[in-house]
Legacy VTK file of the C-alpha trace (Angstrom):
# vtk DataFile Version 3.0
C-alpha trace
ASCII
DATASET POLYDATA
POINTS 274 float
-18.534 6.495 11.624
-20.240 3.568 10.004
-21.899 4.535 6.447
-23.615 1.525 5.344
-23.467 -1.308 7.936
-24.251 -3.804 4.971
-21.045 -2.992 2.948
-18.667 -1.355 5.276
-15.470 -3.025 5.009
-12.507 -2.958 7.457
-9.429 -2.545 5.402
-6.059 -2.083 6.078
-3.510 0.576 4.674
0.264 0.193 5.149
2.887 1.124 3.188
4.744 -2.677 2.722
2.520 -5.560 2.215
4.760 -7.363 5.368
2.567 -4.798 7.054
-0.414 -5.726 5.727
0.096 -9.127 5.996
0.827 -8.856 9.622
-2.417 -6.668 10.469
-4.746 -8.668 8.431
-3.984 -11.663 10.511
-4.618 -10.029 13.536
-8.380 -9.123 12.134
-9.440 -12.036 10.349
-10.804 -14.827 11.446
-14.118 -15.631 14.004
-15.205 -13.488 16.433
-17.337 -14.326 19.649
-18.791 -10.883 19.611
-19.529 -11.642 15.755
-22.251 -13.843 14.709
-21.183 -12.826 11.379
-17.783 -13.687 11.802
-16.374 -16.458 9.618
-14.972 -19.527 11.018
-12.606 -20.618 7.889
-9.188 -20.889 9.187
-6.669 -17.896 8.700
-3.572 -18.636 6.956
-0.137 -17.346 8.219
-0.436 -14.369 5.491
3.333 -13.498 6.892
4.594 -16.990 6.046
2.626 -17.213 2.457
4.276 -14.055 1.276
7.069 -16.126 -0.898
4.592 -18.006 -2.157
5.610 -18.950 -6.289
3.182 -16.407 -8.258
4.987 -17.386 -11.218
1.894 -19.129 -13.791
-0.992 -17.673 -11.931
-3.444 -16.214 -14.787
-4.268 -12.306 -14.518
-7.418 -11.731 -15.517
-8.285 -9.045 -17.735
-12.061 -7.682 -18.874
-10.833 -5.506 -22.605
-14.091 -3.710 -22.558
-14.873 -2.803 -18.955
-11.181 -1.373 -18.408
-11.838 0.386 -21.614
-14.280 2.255 -20.261
-11.863 4.109 -17.877
-9.521 7.526 -19.051
-7.185 6.460 -21.488
-4.208 7.476 -19.112
-5.871 5.085 -16.454
-5.644 2.500 -19.032
-1.848 3.140 -19.331
-1.071 2.955 -15.978
-2.926 -0.471 -15.501
-1.093 -1.494 -18.691
2.192 -0.354 -16.629
0.907 -2.654 -13.985
0.305 -5.516 -15.871
3.498 -5.230 -17.257
5.076 -5.540 -13.941
3.304 -8.299 -12.674
3.816 -10.443 -16.288
7.527 -10.016 -14.882
6.892 -11.597 -12.165
5.750 -14.324 -13.897
1.603 -13.906 -14.217
-0.038 -15.131 -17.312
-2.822 -12.882 -18.639
-6.355 -13.874 -19.975
-9.209 -12.625 -21.104
-11.810 -12.398 -18.632
-15.640 -10.706 -18.762
-17.656 -9.203 -15.310
-21.018 -10.529 -16.727
-23.740 -7.208 -15.936
-21.689 -4.398 -14.611
-24.392 -1.619 -14.552
-26.720 -4.062 -13.154
-23.841 -4.554 -9.695
-23.444 -1.297 -10.165
-27.554 -0.304 -9.593
-27.581 -3.355 -6.692
-24.903 -1.624 -4.975
-27.055 1.389 -4.581
-30.448 0.135 -3.931
-28.331 -1.896 -1.027
-26.616 1.198 0.624
-28.623 4.076 0.253
-31.503 3.167 2.268
-28.637 1.843 4.776
-26.959 4.665 4.970
-30.020 6.611 5.171
-31.223 4.310 8.059
-28.489 4.933 10.217
-28.114 8.301 9.925
-31.881 9.228 10.164
-31.574 10.208 14.346
-28.707 13.187 12.954
-30.258 14.042 9.863
-33.591 15.070 11.581
-31.746 16.897 14.298
-28.298 18.109 13.249
-28.966 18.326 9.553
-26.311 21.306 9.594
-23.613 19.623 11.081
-23.749 17.957 7.090
-22.067 19.136 4.037
-24.670 19.156 1.492
-22.968 16.507 -0.586
-23.118 14.169 2.042
-26.382 14.879 3.174
-27.936 14.598 -0.147
-26.490 11.183 -0.864
-27.861 10.063 2.491
-31.725 11.546 1.813
-31.432 9.717 -1.245
-32.312 6.291 0.691
-35.190 7.282 2.278
-36.602 7.561 -1.996
-35.988 3.906 -2.422
-38.958 1.384 -1.698
-37.717 -1.236 0.601
-39.171 -3.817 -1.873
-36.371 -2.599 -4.332
-33.649 -2.583 -1.146
-34.670 -6.156 0.220
-34.334 -7.266 -3.709
-30.637 -5.870 -3.953
-30.006 -7.534 -0.788
-31.163 -11.200 -2.304
-29.206 -10.644 -5.584
-25.966 -10.669 -3.609
-25.546 -14.023 -3.113
-26.917 -15.660 -7.112
-24.173 -12.590 -8.404
-21.630 -13.614 -6.310
-21.744 -17.071 -7.494
-22.475 -16.248 -11.246
-19.422 -14.228 -11.138
-16.884 -16.766 -9.599
-18.654 -19.206 -12.384
-17.895 -16.998 -15.623
-15.373 -14.292 -14.488
-13.400 -16.341 -12.652
-13.784 -19.511 -14.443
-10.477 -19.483 -16.210
-8.981 -16.930 -14.354
-7.151 -17.162 -10.782
-6.767 -13.189 -10.045
-8.673 -9.967 -12.176
-7.210 -6.581 -12.155
-9.202 -3.509 -12.765
-8.417 0.652 -11.938
-9.501 2.069 -8.942
-10.256 5.103 -10.210
-12.125 5.631 -13.847
-10.369 9.277 -14.521
-6.928 10.805 -13.146
-6.873 11.629 -9.710
-9.733 14.335 -9.619
-9.268 18.157 -8.002
-11.215 18.886 -4.800
-13.087 21.426 -6.977
-13.779 18.745 -9.390
-15.873 16.773 -6.748
-16.882 19.938 -4.456
-20.000 19.839 -6.877
-22.582 20.098 -3.674
-25.924 18.415 -3.868
-27.285 19.178 -7.039
-28.374 17.070 -10.031
-24.549 16.256 -11.009
-23.645 14.763 -8.400
-25.137 11.183 -8.581
-22.814 10.826 -11.587
-19.559 12.489 -10.563
-20.258 10.518 -7.619
-20.799 7.073 -9.975
-17.490 8.200 -11.837
-15.519 8.071 -8.828
-16.200 4.405 -7.555
-17.488 3.057 -10.837
-14.691 0.216 -10.210
-14.753 -0.524 -6.571
-18.964 -0.319 -5.942
-19.720 -3.423 -7.581
-17.208 -5.381 -6.214
-17.876 -3.974 -2.767
-21.667 -5.459 -3.247
-19.851 -9.098 -4.049
-17.908 -8.986 -1.295
-14.745 -10.369 -2.703
-10.861 -9.614 -1.090
-8.749 -7.065 -3.210
-5.530 -5.341 -2.818
-4.639 -1.971 -3.883
-1.416 -1.328 -5.241
0.516 1.933 -6.390
1.236 2.081 -10.180
4.363 3.186 -10.677
5.022 7.136 -10.143
6.811 8.474 -12.540
5.663 12.586 -12.615
2.508 12.482 -12.357
-0.088 12.308 -9.349
-0.139 9.087 -7.508
-2.778 6.534 -8.610
-3.439 2.918 -8.336
-5.142 -0.527 -9.282
-7.079 -3.609 -7.809
-6.523 -6.820 -7.482
-9.452 -9.391 -7.228
-9.596 -12.817 -5.880
-12.280 -15.484 -4.946
-13.403 -15.589 -1.378
-11.322 -16.346 0.789
-7.862 -15.469 -1.653
-5.887 -13.020 0.207
-3.039 -15.013 1.349
-2.276 -15.545 -2.373
-3.183 -11.381 -3.466
-0.815 -11.054 -0.989
2.256 -13.323 -2.688
1.573 -11.121 -5.672
1.529 -7.631 -4.146
5.092 -9.238 -2.159
6.373 -9.533 -5.737
5.221 -6.501 -7.107
6.693 -4.473 -4.565
10.278 -6.003 -5.630
10.343 -4.277 -8.410
8.122 -1.048 -7.446
9.314 -0.430 -4.051
7.353 1.427 -1.735
7.015 4.940 -2.170
8.074 7.416 0.636
5.751 10.893 0.224
7.844 13.863 -1.849
8.589 16.523 0.246
6.681 19.735 -0.866
9.348 22.194 -2.876
10.478 24.728 -0.189
10.074 28.208 -1.362
12.834 30.645 -1.605
12.158 34.070 1.215
11.655 35.960 -1.946
8.659 33.997 -3.434
7.358 34.237 0.700
7.496 38.030 0.698
6.039 38.147 -2.839
3.353 35.721 -1.684
2.292 37.477 1.397
LINES 1 275
274 0 1 2 3 4 5 6 7 8 9 10 11 12 13 14 15 16 17 18 19 20 21 22 23 24 25 26 27 28 29 30 31 32 33 34 35 36 37 38 39 40 41 42 43 44 45 46 47 48 49 50 51 52 53 54 55 56 57 58 59 60 61 62 63 64 65 66 67 68 69 70 71 72 73 74 75 76 77 78 79 80 81 82 83 84 85 86 87 88 89 90 91 92 93 94 95 96 97 98 99 100 101 102 103 104 105 106 107 108 109 110 111 112 113 114 115 116 117 118 119 120 121 122 123 124 125 126 127 128 129 130 131 132 133 134 135 136 137 138 139 140 141 142 143 144 145 146 147 148 149 150 151 152 153 154 155 156 157 158 159 160 161 162 163 164 165 166 167 168 169 170 171 172 173 174 175 176 177 178 179 180 181 182 183 184 185 186 187 188 189 190 191 192 193 194 195 196 197 198 199 200 201 202 203 204 205 206 207 208 209 210 211 212 213 214 215 216 217 218 219 220 221 222 223 224 225 226 227 228 229 230 231 232 233 234 235 236 237 238 239 240 241 242 243 244 245 246 247 248 249 250 251 252 253 254 255 256 257 258 259 260 261 262 263 264 265 266 267 268 269 270 271 272 273
């Protein structure tokens, strides 16, 4: 089911970096049925997993990361320490105009969403929950000139980010969520006036990267006793092999973790619950 075709991206979710590398190798490359597909040669991602990562420069935008919840900042610092032990070297960097990027991605996404779902919204509106329907309807109120301006701005802002943010670094690190993992109740707020702000906080660190079209690798933080969470490593265009090699190095210290079983209730507890 599409959301916004100009931004929707196929991604791979797997427990091990090797599985990501194998699957991405099958997905990447030219496709005769897709004129937008790249013809850049696809490297052997599996063969490159053990490429050296020592000395790679890890970009840290302290001001942007500082807008996250303190617990999220702590988790990101843990991951940074792991990467440093694998040989990466932290360097300061800065993403320019983050708030502008976030605004532009909404101007791109919302009309796209509304157009894709317009027929169903007219004929089957009750099939959508109030939160999703409110977000999809928003695009009808964005002028076409703003939407087209945001589309044209993607190239210049990508060029600017590469020239400034990645000038002296090889990859950058950011949180996935700005806050600890929210509960269902915290996000099940319907289509009211707080919807956009709540969703904006959830996707604060991912939406602008999606707009720029940069490759990312999400890695889980060391689990400890809390809820799972993750960070993202962001690279230049077509740097997936480097990101995967860093992920492989990370998993040497933070191995993949199976889902933990739920605690079994005792017979007495089950009877009391009934």
